[in-house]
C-alpha positions as CSV (number, residue, x, y, z in Angstrom):
1,M,120.4,105.4,106.3
2,E,120.3,103.9,110.5
3,N,118.8,100.6,110.7
4,I,114.9,100.5,110.6
5,N,112.3,98.6,112.7
6,K,110.2,97.6,110.0
7,N,107.7,95.7,112.7
8,E,107.7,98.9,115.0
9,I,104.5,100.8,113.5
10,P,102.5,97.8,111.9
11,I,102.6,96.1,115.4
12,R,101.7,99.5,117.0
13,W,99.3,100.6,114.9
14,G,98.0,97.4,114.6
15,F,97.0,97.2,118.3
16,I,95.8,101.3,118.0
17,I,93.4,100.0,115.4
18,G,92.1,97.2,117.2
19,I,91.9,99.2,120.1
20,V,89.1,101.8,117.9
21,G,87.5,99.4,116.9
22,I,86.9,97.4,120.1
23,V,86.0,100.6,121.5
24,I,83.5,101.8,118.6
25,T,82.1,98.4,118.7
26,T,81.1,98.4,122.6
27,F,79.7,101.3,121.8
28,L,77.6,100.6,119.3
29,N,76.6,97.1,120.8
30,L,76.0,98.4,124.5
31,F,74.1,102.3,122.9
32,V,73.0,101.9,119.4
33,L,71.6,98.1,119.1
34,S,68.3,98.5,119.9
35,N,64.7,97.0,119.2
36,D,64.4,100.0,117.0
37,G,68.2,100.6,115.8
38,M,68.9,97.7,113.7
39,M,69.9,99.9,110.5
40,S,71.6,102.4,112.9
41,Y,73.7,99.6,114.4
42,Y,74.0,98.3,110.9
43,I,75.1,101.8,109.6
44,G,77.8,102.1,112.6
45,L,79.1,99.2,111.7
46,A,79.8,100.2,108.3
47,I,81.4,104.0,109.8
48,S,83.5,101.4,111.6
49,F,84.9,99.7,108.5
50,I,85.5,103.2,107.2
51,I,87.7,104.4,110.3
52,I,89.8,100.9,110.1
53,I,90.3,101.2,106.2
54,V,91.8,104.7,106.8
55,M,93.9,103.8,110.4
56,M,95.2,100.9,107.9
57,V,96.1,103.9,104.6
58,I,97.9,106.5,107.8
59,S,100.1,103.2,109.2
60,A,101.1,102.3,105.6
61,K,102.1,106.1,105.0
62,K,103.7,106.5,108.2
63,Q,105.8,103.2,107.3
64,R,106.4,104.6,104.2
65,K,107.6,108.0,105.7
66,Q,109.9,106.0,108.1
67,M,111.6,104.0,105.2
68,G,112.5,107.0,104.0
69,G,109.6,108.1,101.4
70,Y,110.0,104.7,99.4
71,I,108.5,101.3,99.8
72,T,107.8,98.8,97.8
73,L,104.6,97.0,97.4
74,K,106.0,93.5,98.9
75,E,107.4,95.5,102.5
76,S,104.1,97.7,102.8
77,F,101.3,95.1,102.5
78,R,104.4,93.1,104.9
79,G,103.6,95.8,107.3
80,L,99.7,96.3,106.7
81,F,99.7,92.0,107.2
82,I,101.3,92.5,110.7
83,S,98.9,94.7,111.3
84,I,95.8,92.8,110.3
85,L,96.7,89.4,112.3
86,I,96.8,92.1,115.2
87,I,93.7,93.8,114.7
88,C,92.0,90.3,113.3
89,V,93.1,88.3,116.7
90,L,92.5,91.1,119.2
91,S,89.1,91.3,117.7
92,A,88.4,87.8,118.1
93,L,89.4,87.4,121.5
94,Y,87.5,90.8,122.7
95,Q,84.2,88.9,120.9
96,I,84.4,85.5,123.1
97,I,85.5,87.9,126.2
98,Y,82.5,90.3,125.5
99,T,79.5,87.8,125.2
100,K,80.9,85.9,128.0
101,F,81.6,88.2,130.8
102,I,80.6,92.2,129.6
103,D,77.7,91.8,127.5
104,P,75.9,88.2,128.0
105,D,72.6,89.5,126.9
106,F,74.2,90.6,123.6
107,T,72.8,87.6,121.3
108,V,69.9,88.2,122.6
109,R,69.1,91.4,122.3
110,L,70.8,91.3,118.9
111,K,68.0,88.7,118.0
112,D,65.2,90.4,119.4
113,A,66.5,93.4,116.9
114,T,67.1,91.2,114.4
115,I,63.2,90.0,114.9
116,N,61.6,93.9,115.4
117,F,63.6,95.1,112.1
118,T,62.3,92.0,109.8
119,E,58.5,93.1,111.6
120,K,59.1,96.3,111.2
121,M,59.8,95.5,107.1
122,G,56.3,93.8,107.1
123,A,56.9,90.1,107.3
124,P,54.1,88.0,108.6
125,Q,54.5,85.7,111.7
126,D,55.8,82.9,109.6
127,K,58.8,84.9,108.3
128,L,59.5,86.1,111.5
129,D,59.1,82.1,113.0
130,E,61.5,81.6,110.6
131,V,64.4,84.3,111.5
132,A,64.5,83.0,115.1
133,E,65.1,79.3,113.8
134,D,68.0,80.3,111.8
135,F,69.2,83.1,114.6
136,D,69.8,80.6,116.7
137,K,70.8,78.3,114.6
138,Q,73.9,80.4,113.5
139,M,74.6,81.3,117.0
140,A,74.7,77.9,118.2
141,E,77.5,77.2,115.2
142,R,79.1,80.7,115.8
143,K,80.2,79.4,119.5
144,T,82.1,76.3,118.1
145,F,85.8,77.1,118.4
146,S,86.1,75.8,114.6
147,K,83.0,78.2,113.4
148,Q,85.0,80.9,116.1
149,L,88.7,80.0,113.9
150,L,86.8,79.9,110.2
151,S,85.8,83.1,111.2
152,V,89.3,84.6,112.1
153,M,90.4,83.5,109.0
154,W,87.8,84.6,106.6
155,A,88.7,88.2,108.4
156,I,92.4,88.1,108.1
157,V,91.6,87.1,104.4
158,F,89.3,90.0,104.0
159,Y,91.4,92.4,105.3
160,S,94.4,91.2,103.3
161,I,92.8,91.8,100.0
162,V,92.0,95.8,101.5
163,G,95.0,95.6,103.1
164,F,96.8,94.7,99.6
165,I,94.7,97.4,97.1
166,I,95.9,99.5,100.5
167,A,99.3,99.2,99.7
168,A,99.2,99.0,95.9
169,V,98.2,102.2,96.6
170,V,100.4,103.4,98.8
171,K,103.6,102.1,97.4
172,K,106.8,104.5,96.3
173,N,109.5,102.2,94.6
174,K,112.6,104.6,95.0
175,P,114.2,106.0,91.5
176,I,116.6,104.0,89.9
177,F,118.8,107.2,89.2
178,N,118.2,110.3,91.4
179,E,118.2,113.8,89.4
180,D,121.6,114.4,89.9
181,E,122.6,111.5,88.3
182,S,120.4,111.6,85.6
183,A,121.6,115.2,84.8
184,N,125.1,114.0,84.9
185,Q,124.5,110.8,82.6
186,Q,122.8,112.8,79.6
187,F,125.3,115.2,79.4
188,Q,127.9,112.5,79.3
189,H,126.3,110.7,75.8
């Protein structure tokens, strides 16, 4: 068997999935998030998550195919973990760039949409004020470096759990004997 670069597919697909996630998130942030479309926004985020999972499965299957049709749980998870690191770092960097330079009013729009959604659910004014205050506190905390780093770490942990499940499904161990050897051994006994 020729020398296989086990990192080629995970790195390439990590960037592909990360960029697809960025495109979808940008679309949702710019065109779906509105005062009336909070539910659509969350549905879009859920669909984005499903797309990312499907792409991770495709990546793992491509890795297995490249390795001759067989891949251990460890090898599969290792490849997915490399992709996950790339996806999470790209996403975090883009989120910082997006909220600082591309759409600095994003958090204001998100706050307005959250308050309007809560109001449509029939919440009284004191509850709306509480939601607005909690939102401001959370956004202020999220801007600290330690919270951003913690957020990335939690994303890596979450996607690693998902990646482990995918790796367990995609793994395919080499048989101990190939079919010809197995048949020959039966006739020798």
